[in-house]
N, C-alpha and C positions, 0 to 999 in steps of 0.2 A: 336188891336181893342179887341181880344180877351180877353185877360187881364182884363183888366178894365171891359169888359161886364159883367165880371164872379162877379169879387169884386160888382158891382153895382147891379146885375140885376137877383142875385139868391139868396137864404136866406144861403146860406153856405160860399159862396164868402163874402156877407154883413157881417157874422160875424168875417172870417175873416180878412177884411177889418180894422172891431172895433176893431180887439185885433189886429192888427197890429199898427195901428192909439197911441192904451193906451199903446205900449210899449216905444214908445217917449220919449227922457225925457221932459221936463216941460210940453208936452199935456195931458199923463200920460193919468188914468182914469176919470180924469176929462173934459179932452178933451173929449174923446174918448166915454162915457155911451152919452153924449147929438150925437156927431157924426153917433155912429149907428141907435138913436133913428132920428136921418136926414135922415139917409139912407133909413131907411122904417122898420127897424127890432123892434119888437113890445119889450114893454121895458123886458120882462121874458127870452131873448134873445140875446138883447143888453149889461144888465146888467150882467151877467156871461161870456159872449164875453170880456167885458171889462177887468173885475178883473184879468180873465186868463191871459189876454194881458200884464196889469199892475204886473202882477206877474212874470211872467217868466222871468224877468232880476235879478228879487231881490238876487235868491240861488247866481247867478253870480257872483252880486257887490259883496256882503257879503264876499264871500269864495274868490275872487283872484282882488279883483280890488288893493291891494296893492301892490300885487306880477306885475302886468299891470304897474303901477306907477312904480316900481323900473325899470322895463323894458323899459321904455316909456324913463325914465331919462337916460338909460347905453346906448339904439339905436338911439333914436330919440331927441337929447337934442335941438331941437330946439322948443319942445312942451314942455320946461320947465318949462315954462311961461302958460301954461295950466294946469298942472300938477300941480303947486304951489296954483294954482286958485281953483284947485276943491281939494285939501289938506285941505288950507285955509277954503273954506264953509262949508268941510266934518269938522272940527274941534267947526268953531262956533256953525253950528248946534247940534255936537254932545252935546255941553255943556245944550244946551238947556233940551236933550234928560235925560245927565247921571244923573242927581239929583236923577231921579226916575226910571233910568235904563228902564225895559223893557214896565212896564206902559204907561214911556214916549215916548219910541218910540212908542209905541201904538198911544196914541196921537196923536203925531207929523205928525206920517203918516195919519192919518182921519182927521186930518182938512183942507180942499180940495183950500186950498191958494197957490199961484205960491211959489217955495221955501221950500213945503213942498211936502209927497209923498213918493211913494215906491223908487226913485231914490236914494232919497238924506236922507232919512231912512233910507237905504238898507247903503248906503257912511256912515255916524257916526257911523252904528252899525258895521261895519265893524273896522273905526279908534280907535272905543271906546272897541278895542276888543271884542264884545259879539259873541260867536259861535252862528252857525248856526241853532241850534237846538230850539235853546229857543231867537235866532234874529226874527229869519223866521215867527212862530207863532204870535209876536205880529205885522210883519208888514202885514202878511194877516189879522190881524185883523181889523190895519189898514185901510186898502183897501176896508176891508167890510163897513166898519166905512162909508170911504169916496164914496165911491160907495150909500151906502145908501141916504145920504147927497147928492148928484148930480142926482140920480132918483128922490127925490124927487123937488129940485129944476128944472130937466127939468121937471116934468110933470107940476108944477105949472107955470115954465116958456110959456109951451106949453100951456096951457089953457088960461094964462094972456092973449097971444097975436094971442092967435084962437078966443078968446071970450068965449069962450065955459065956462068962472066960473061961 
């Protein structure tokens, strides 16, 4: 119970918990930021914790995901269906990004909707052959933009439901 108490009862623990939640695919920052606020973190701490947590996987995905997929195909053929789905998703999302390249990647990551975000944007960047040096700043800007949108929506939602508007 000590780890759970640390994660839910201390400010550093709440920040770590928010970072960990924001690292999860699909949930990412759009779930991590409201989660951190719900844990009791002030906005000025929940925001950077969610942003950092969401960004941690991005460079690894951009640089290594193609090699990881190759290794999965070679050593874990039972997962070929999963790898096929992930590659197909990357190619479909990549088509939306490809036309505008890095600006498109920024906008794609910035939209806080299911199927967008740092994970999918990084996956698309990897399959479009974008270099980390140029793709990561676009992902960073997208995550920061999505964070601002989610911060606003979280604040409005809390005020709406608490009757403080």
